[in-house]
C-alpha positions, -999 to +999 in steps of 0.1 A: -144-620+384-121-638+409-096-645+382-096-608+371-090-597+407-061-621+409-046-608+377-048-573+391-031-585+424-003-603+404+004-570+383+007-551+416+030-578+430+052-573+401+053-535+403+062-538+441+091-561+433+103-536+406+101-508+432+124-529+455+154-538+433+150-530+396+173-502+394+203-518+414+222-549+407+210-579+426+218-571+461+216-604+482+253-600+486+250-570+510+255-591+540+285-609+524+300-575+515+297-562+551+332-572+560+345-554+529+326-522+540+339-525+576+374-528+562+371-498+540+357-478+568+385-487+591+413-476+567+395-445+555+411-421+579+445-433+568+440-423+531+442-390+513+438-376+478+427-397+450+427-429+473+403-414+499+379-401+472+377-436+455+372-453+490+344-427+498+327-435+463+330-473+470+313-469+504+285-447+491+278-474+464+280-505+486+260-491+516+233-472+495+207-500+493+205-504+531+214-470+545+209-443+517+216-414+543+250-428+550+256-432+512+246-395+508+271-385+534+300-405+518+293-393+483+292-356+494+324-362+512+340-378+481+331-347+461+346-323+486+379-343+485+378-345+446+374-309+443+402-303+467+426-324+448+413-315+413+401-352+405+378-347+375+365-384+373+358-388+411+341-353+411+316-363+384+311-399+399+304-382+433+275-363+420+262-396+402+263-414+436+246-383+452+219-387+427+216-425+434+213-419+471+186-393+466+168-417+442+169-445+468+154-422+495+125-414+471+137-377+464+134-377+425+136-339+421+171-338+440+182-370+422+175-353+388+193-321+397+224-342+408+225-364+375+221-332+355+251-317+372+270-350+365+260-348+330+273-313+324+306-321+342+311-352+321+303-333+288+327-304+299+356-329+310+348-356+281+345-383+307+323-410+290+319-430+323+305-400+342+281-393+311+270-429+310+260-431+347+245-397+345+222-406+315+213-439+333+203-421+365+181-395+345+165-426+328+156-439+362+140-407+373+122-401+340+107-436+343+095-431+379+080-395+372+062-407+340+085-389+315+087-420+294+100-404+262+128-386+281+135-418+300+138-439+268+163-412+253+186-412+284+186-450+285+195-452+248+224-427+254+235-446+283+235-479+265+256-465+237+282-452+262+282-483+284+286-504+251+317-484+243+331-490+278+322-527+277+301-525+309+281-557+306+264-556+339+252-520+333+238-530+299+219-557+316+205-532+340+193-508+311+177-538+294+157-548+325+147-510+331+134-507+296+112-538+301+099-522+333+089-490+314+070-510+289+055-531+317+043-498+335+025-489+304+009-523+301+027-531+269+034-566+281+045-580+249+073-555+245+084-558+281+085-595+277+110-591+247+132-569+270+131-594+300+139-622+277+171-603+263+180-595+300+178-633+307+202-640+278+227-612+289+228-627+324+236-661+310+263-645+289+278-628+320+276-660+341+256-641+368+225-652+385+193-651+362+169-653+390+156-617+388+150-621+350+132-653+354+109-637+380+102-608+356+096-633+328+072-652+349+051-624+360+049-608+325+039-643+311+011-643+336+000-607+326-001-621+288-024-649+302+004-675+297-001-687+332+015-722+327+045-707+311+048-681+339+047-708+365+076-726+349+097-694+350+088-687+386+098-722+398+132-718+380+136-683+397+127-698+431+154-725+427+182-699+421+170-676+448+170-708+473+206-715+461+214-678+469+197-680+503+179-648+494+151-650+519+133-618+506+132-629+471+121-665+481+091-649+499+083-627+470+084-654+444+063-677+465+036-651+469+036-646+431+033-684+427+003-685+450-014-658+428-004-679+397-018-711+410-050-693+422-055-681+384-055-719+375-081-728+403-052-748+420-064-737+454-044-761+476-011-752+460-020-716+461-027-718+498+006-737+503+027-710+486+009-681+504+015-697+537+052-703+531+056-667+517+037-654+549+061-674+572+092-659+555+078-623+554+074-624+592+112-631+597+121-597+580+090-576+585+079-578+549+047-558+554+038-555+517+044-592+510+022-600+540-005-578+527-005-597+493-005-631+510-034-623+533-054-607+504-047-638+484-056-661+510-090-643+515-098-651+478-088-687+482-111-692+512-138-671+495-139-695+465-138-726+489-169-711+505-151-705+539-164-670+545-155-666+581-117-675+573-120-653+541-133-623+560-105-626+587-077-627+561-094-601+539-094-577+569-058-584+578-048-579+542-067-545+541-051-533+574-016-542+562-023-526+528-034-494+545-003-495+568+020-496+536-001-469+518+001-488+484-030-478+465-032-507+442-030-532+471-056-512+491-079-514+462-076-551+457-081-558+494-113-537+495-126-554+463-122-588+480-138-575+512-168-561+493-177-595+477-171-614+511-194-591+529-221-593+503-218-632+505-223-629+543-253-607+539-235-575+554-249-552+527-244-520+547-206-527+551-204-536+516-220-504+505-196-484+526-166-502+513-177-496+477-181-460+482-146-458+498-131-479+470-148-456+444-132-425+461-097-444+459-103-452+423-110-415+417-075-405+431-058-433+410-076-419+378-067-384+386-030-395+390-032-413+357-046-382+341-018-362+354+008-387+343-006-388+308-004-350+306+033-351+317+039-378+291+025-355+264+045-325+274+075-346+274+069-359+239+062-322+226+097-313+243+115-341+227+102-331+192+110-295+199+146-305+207+149-327+175+137-296+156+164-273+172+191-299+164+182-302+128+182-265+124+216-261+142+229-287+118+217-268+089+233-236+100+267-255+106+265-270+072+261-236+056+289-221+077+312-250+066+304-246+031+314-208+033+347-217+048+354-244+021+346-218-006+368-191+010+398-215+013+394-226-024+393-190-037+422-180-015+444-209-030+435-196-064+445-159-055+478-171-043+486-194-072+476-170-098+496-140-082+497-108-102+490-124-135+455-135-121+449-102-103+419-092-126+405-127-124+409-126-086+390-094-085+361-109-105+361-142-083+360-120-051+329-100-064+313-134-071+323-148-037+307-117-021+276-124-039+276-161-029+282-151+008+253-125+006+231-152-009+241-176+019+235-149+045+200-144+029+194-181+030+203-182+066+182-152+075+153-167+056+156-200+075+159-181+108+127-163+099+110-196+089+122-212+122+109-183+143+076-184+124+075-223+131+084-217+168+056-192+172+031-215+155+042-243+179+038-221+208+004-210+198-006-247+194+009-256+227-012-228+242-043-240+226-034-274+238-028-264+273-061-245+273-080-276+259-062-299+284-072-275+312-108-276+301-108-314+295-092-320+329-118-300+346-147-318+328-131-352+335-126-342+371-163-333+375-172-365+358-148-386+379-156-370+414-190-355+411-208-379+387-190-411+391-192-415+428-230-408+430-234-433+401-213-458+419-235-453+451-268-457+431-255-489+415-247-503+450-281-492+463-298-509+434-278-541+441-289-540+476-324-534+465-324-564+443-302-587+464-320-581+496-358-593+494-359-593+532-362-555+533-396-542+545-417-516+526-405-488+548-369-495+541-376-500+502-393-467+503-364-450+521-341-464+494-364-453+466-363-418+481-326-419+484-323-430+448-345-400+438-324-376+456-292-388+438-309-386+405-321-350+410-285-341+422-271-357+392-294-338+368-285-306+386-249-313+382-252-322+347-272-290+338-243-268+354-216-289+337-233-286+303-238-247+305-201-243+318-188-266+290-206-245+263-192-212+277-157-225+280-154-246+246-174-222+224-164-189+240-199-178+245-236-188+250-261-166+233-286-151+255-321-140+244-335-116+270-374-112+273-399-098+299-400-127+328-424-127+356-401-133+387-428-149+408-433-178+381-397-187+381-393-183+418-421-208+424-409-232+399-373-231+416-388-239+450-408-267+435-377-283+419-359-282+453-390-294+473-378-330+477-344-319+490-358-293+514-382-320+529-353-344+532-334-319+553-365-304+571-358-269+556-388-245+549-389-228+515-408-195+510-413-169+482-421-134+493-424-110+465-442-076+462-475-075+445-467-049+419-431-061+411-423-052+373-410-078+350-374-087+346-356-083+313-334-114+311-329-147+293-353-172+311-328-201+310-301-179+326-326-168+353-337-203+360-301-215+364-290-188+387-320-191+411-316-230+411-278-226+419-284-200+446-314-218+463-294-251+459-264-236+477-287-221+504-303-255+510-268-272+510-256-250+540-289-249+560-294-273+587-328-289+599-356-264+609-339-236+589-355-216+563-347-205+525-365-175+511-367-156+477-373-118+482-373-088+457-374-052+456-373-025+429-344-001+430-347+025+402-343+008+367-333-025+383-349-053+404-328-066+433-335-102+439-324-118+473-320-155+482-316-155+520-310-186+544-307-191+580-278-216+575-241-217+587-230-184+573-195-175+561-167-158+578-151-126+562-124-143+543-146-169+527-173-141+519-147-118+502-133-144+481-164-163+470-166-146+436-128-146+432-110-165+403-111-204+402-136-231+410-140-243+447-166-264+465-172-272+500-194-300+517-227-291+529-243-296+564-253-332+554-219-337+536-235-329+502-210-325+474-210-299+445-190-292+413-181-256+423-195-243+390-228-228+402-215-195+415-191-192+385-219-197+361-244-174+381-219-144+382-211-149+343-248-150+333-258-120+357-230-098+344-237-107+308-273-098+315-263-063+324-265-068+362-243-075+392-241-101+421-230-100+455-233-116+491-239-107+526-232-132+554-222-137+589-209-168+604-236-187+624-264-163+612-269-172+575-263-157+541-280-134+515-270-137+480-284-109+458-283-100+422-295-069+402-313-072+368-327-046+344-365-039+345-382-050+313-391-022+289-422-003+295-441-017+266-435-052+279-449-044+313-478-028+299-487-057+277-486-078+306-506-057+328-533-056+300-532-094+295-538-099+333-567-075+333-585-093+306-615-115+317 
């Protein structure tokens, strides 16, 4: 289990390193370039025209990794100068560097807009350099936002353009970024191939190969080739040391600590973590400190030094929280959970487990969202391919028409008057051919239109299915998974803590029972809602139903929850109440949802009641409570579109499906539903249902009168 944690920590370390420098050339040289930047700024005011625009672009490029806001200013100024002097190349490159500055600031939307402007300008002016950098920038933004197909397409276009320009360093960056794309999708084998190619390109260019070695080492570790990864990392460390790149030295040592920890070389792991920690303090490397402290907590945990393990685990968790890196926070919390268990602090371990489960839920939701974006990107890419194919077919037919026209024109000129009759016949034939071609084009247009309509229909179906699926997954992830994680933690405490007395065990058993009832209640709502959404309808079978029987059954179902909260349940129905004409399962579900909601928002010593009265040919059923009530805005919008849920008085959670299902079943049963509420006083949910036919009530009265 510890090795699995460390593997996750190593993967997080790699992705953090990528976020720092993947998309720029190795930038340890910034301090060495400071003098050049200062010189350019000093002479900037003396320059005009093309010289000033180029100097501004140079400053924007050089200063971007450290001060992106200044880079953005210089790039915008360069665009203004280029526009004033009609400098096409500098105008397009200014948009490129505006995009790079936004990307460095983390504003991917603005970066994408700037790169698209640059690509449009480069296409219009036929400037391959601007096009190459614009495609490269769009590949970066696509990779960060999860549009992998789009990112791959832009990188390939950029690769072809830079190849024609013989830009070796940019080809190297593209190779590295493609490796990062596959690594982010956990396709480590393909990522390793790209990193190896980047290493070879760096050697061919005669530049430092330290970054490629760092990537190769981390990827080898992800492929369980830890020994090979350690060799690569030591080579990278040597090159970073020669470059005096303190940040990269600290980073590589933290990864080496994780690698040695995976091989149970605890002494070496501790040494490298300590050295990385010392270096990180010199440049405020908060995320590296979080990684080192979490790694040291695992080292001390395995050594059995629980006090030291807890100290460093807590420091790692605090630093991870400060940096807001979800992956590192999760690893720090996981180490603290096991350390607290080993120390016998089961309550703290349970609290951490619940917090970590919520964090995992947010990560899973994000992954689901990214998967949806990736599928839409693939669909859009396929649609573009289909459109290009159709355009090529139309162009081919038009070209064929032009060729035929030229051929027949030459025949007409060469034949002269002698071939006048023949020309007339040929023109007739040509007209027929043209009509046939036009018919073919019209037919293909019709076929393409029908194909597009079919694709749109399929997309609508896919969007609807994805929406239903995402809602189901969301309920499973948030409202089923978290209670199950809590149940698991309770059961682990129940088994691992024999010192608990009988009262404590009985309390835990009661809590487990409440959790199980809540899960059953949630599953029932989810099942009914899924059937209505996926199949379009749920067949109802109305019959004569005695409301008192179902009302008492509902109160008995919620008895444990009411006792736990200290809330009184009551059924107060008229003695001569007619029978309802409704599907029994639908009535049972509606009453359980309304009573459950009433209990959820009623505090201790409160009361929940089921009442009824006859109104003409309908029976009005009321579920009243003395709970917190609702304000006017909440009350007026509670039966509106969408699914919402709020925490109860004891922080109870719900799916938000109960009222949606209740409204749907009541209206399909020929009734209506509403609510009356005042904040701080309580709420009354009511619904109207038809009275059962006379013969049904008569039969019931006769049956009840028999001895």
